[in-house]
C-alpha positions in Angstrom: 128.7 28.5 -39.3 127.5 25.6 -41.4 125.6 24.2 -38.4 124.0 27.6 -37.7 122.9 28.0 -41.4 121.5 24.5 -41.3 119.4 25.2 -38.2 118.1 28.4 -39.8 117.2 26.5 -43.0 115.4 23.8 -40.9 113.5 26.4 -38.9 112.5 28.3 -42.1 111.3 25.0 -43.5 109.3 24.2 -40.4 107.7 27.7 -40.5 106.7 27.2 -44.1 105.1 23.8 -43.3 103.2 25.3 -40.4 102.0 28.2 -42.5 100.8 25.7 -45.2 99.1 23.6 -42.6 97.3 26.6 -41.1 96.1 27.6 -44.6 94.9 24.1 -45.2 93.0 24.2 -41.9 91.3 27.4 -43.0 90.3 25.9 -46.4 88.8 22.8 -44.7 86.3 25.0 -42.9 84.7 25.7 -46.2 83.8 22.5 -48.1 85.3 22.4 -51.5 83.0 21.1 -54.2 83.8 17.7 -55.5 84.8 17.2 -59.2 81.8 16.4 -61.4 80.8 12.9 -62.5 81.7 11.7 -65.9 79.2 10.2 -68.4 80.2 6.7 -67.3 79.9 7.6 -63.6 76.3 8.7 -64.2 75.6 5.6 -66.3 77.0 3.5 -63.4 74.8 5.4 -60.9 71.7 5.0 -63.0 72.2 1.3 -63.6 73.1 0.7 -59.9 69.8 2.3 -58.8 68.0 -0.1 -61.2 69.9 -3.1 -59.8 69.3 -2.2 -56.2 65.6 -1.8 -56.9 65.4 -5.2 -58.6 67.2 -6.8 -55.7 64.7 -5.2 -53.3 61.9 -6.7 -55.4 63.5 -10.1 -55.1 65.2 -10.3 -58.5 68.7 -11.0 -57.1 70.0 -13.7 -59.4 73.2 -12.8 -61.3 71.4 -13.5 -64.6 68.7 -10.9 -63.6 71.3 -8.3 -62.7 73.3 -8.9 -65.8 70.2 -8.6 -68.0 69.3 -5.3 -66.3 72.7 -3.8 -66.6 73.0 -4.9 -70.3 69.6 -3.6 -71.3 69.4 -0.3 -73.2 69.2 2.6 -70.7 65.6 3.8 -70.5 64.2 0.5 -71.8 64.8 -1.7 -68.8 61.8 -4.1 -68.6 60.6 -2.9 -72.0 61.7 -5.1 -74.9 62.9 -2.9 -77.7 60.9 -4.7 -80.4 57.6 -4.0 -78.4 58.4 -0.3 -78.1 59.4 0.2 -81.7 56.2 -1.6 -82.9 54.1 1.2 -81.5 56.5 4.1 -81.6 58.8 5.7 -84.1 62.6 5.8 -83.4 62.3 9.4 -82.4 59.4 8.6 -79.9 61.4 5.8 -78.4 64.4 8.0 -77.9 62.3 10.8 -76.3 60.8 8.2 -73.9 64.3 6.8 -73.0 65.7 10.3 -72.4 62.8 11.2 -70.2 63.2 8.0 -68.1 67.0 8.5 -67.7 66.7 12.1 -66.8 63.8 11.5 -64.3 65.8 8.7 -62.5 68.9 11.0 -62.3 66.9 14.1 -61.4 68.8 16.1 -58.6 71.3 13.2 -58.6 74.1 14.4 -61.0 76.6 15.4 -58.3 79.1 13.4 -56.4 77.9 12.4 -52.9 79.5 13.9 -49.9 80.9 10.9 -48.0 83.0 12.7 -45.5 80.5 12.5 -42.7 79.0 9.1 -43.7 80.0 5.8 -42.2 81.7 3.5 -44.7 79.3 1.2 -46.5 80.5 -1.6 -48.7 79.0 -2.4 -52.1 78.6 -6.0 -50.9 76.1 -5.1 -48.2 74.2 -2.8 -50.5 74.0 -5.6 -53.1 72.9 -8.1 -50.4 75.6 -10.5 -51.6 74.0 -10.9 -55.0 77.2 -9.8 -56.9 80.6 -8.6 -55.8 81.8 -5.1 -56.4 84.5 -6.4 -58.8 81.9 -8.4 -60.8 79.5 -5.5 -61.0 82.3 -3.2 -62.1 83.3 -5.5 -64.9 79.7 -5.8 -66.0 79.2 -2.1 -65.9 82.4 -1.4 -68.0 81.4 -4.0 -70.6 77.9 -2.7 -70.8 79.1 0.9 -71.2 81.4 -0.1 -74.1 78.5 -1.8 -75.9 76.1 1.1 -75.1 74.4 2.7 -78.1 75.4 6.3 -79.2 72.1 7.8 -78.1 72.5 6.6 -74.5 76.1 7.9 -74.4 74.8 11.2 -75.8 72.2 11.5 -73.0 74.7 10.7 -70.2 77.2 13.1 -71.7 74.6 15.9 -71.7 73.8 15.2 -68.1 77.5 15.1 -67.2 78.0 18.5 -68.9 75.1 19.8 -66.8 76.9 18.6 -63.7 80.2 20.3 -64.9 78.4 23.6 -65.4 77.1 23.5 -61.8 80.6 22.4 -60.5 82.2 25.5 -62.2 79.6 27.7 -60.6 80.2 26.2 -57.2 84.0 26.3 -57.6 83.8 30.0 -58.4 81.7 30.6 -55.3 84.1 28.4 -53.2 87.2 30.4 -54.4 85.5 33.7 -53.6 84.5 32.5 -50.1 88.0 31.2 -49.4 89.5 34.6 -50.5 87.1 36.4 -48.1 87.7 34.0 -45.2 91.5 34.2 -45.5 91.4 38.0 -45.7 89.2 38.2 -42.6 91.4 35.8 -40.6 94.6 37.6 -41.7 93.1 40.9 -40.6 92.1 39.4 -37.2 95.6 38.0 -36.8 97.1 41.4 -37.5 94.9 43.0 -34.9 95.8 40.4 -32.3 99.6 40.9 -32.8 99.2 44.7 -32.7 97.2 44.8 -29.5 100.1 43.8 -27.1 102.3 46.5 -28.6 99.7 49.2 -28.0 99.2 48.1 -24.4 103.0 48.2 -23.8 103.4 51.7 -25.3 100.6 53.1 -23.1 
């Protein structure tokens, strides 16, 4: 009896696992939106774009990369003193916000890497700086970042979160409809043999 109960328990467990796997397969057919990027993630993406452009232009020394990452966002290549000599603080902040937002336009969401071949940071950086070195530099620069910069990246991050919530709501609704349709189709397929047998 104990052995029989054990087999029943094992079979029930296998059935539950199979049901869960089938549900997961159904969910995979509809791409779930990735979680939104944080303010730091966006800062990293913004600065990395700047670094890659500098490397493409031949500025691939570590000192050049460090200076670019450590520069106030929106003022890369524009000495703060020169900007403030001609503009008020408010004008400079407006200019910085405009540059940051323009560079990250339509680029606030995580990239879908599921169908993309793996690409290392080392190849993208052309050997100028390792992934670990760049990561440390980015972290240190973010900690030193002025409050205005962090405010702009936080605002952009919130914009990404709003879009994520919208997409997640659409995803959950689509999953619900898809599961209902497939369950209905499964019910019909199991009913068909019975009807044929009775006739």
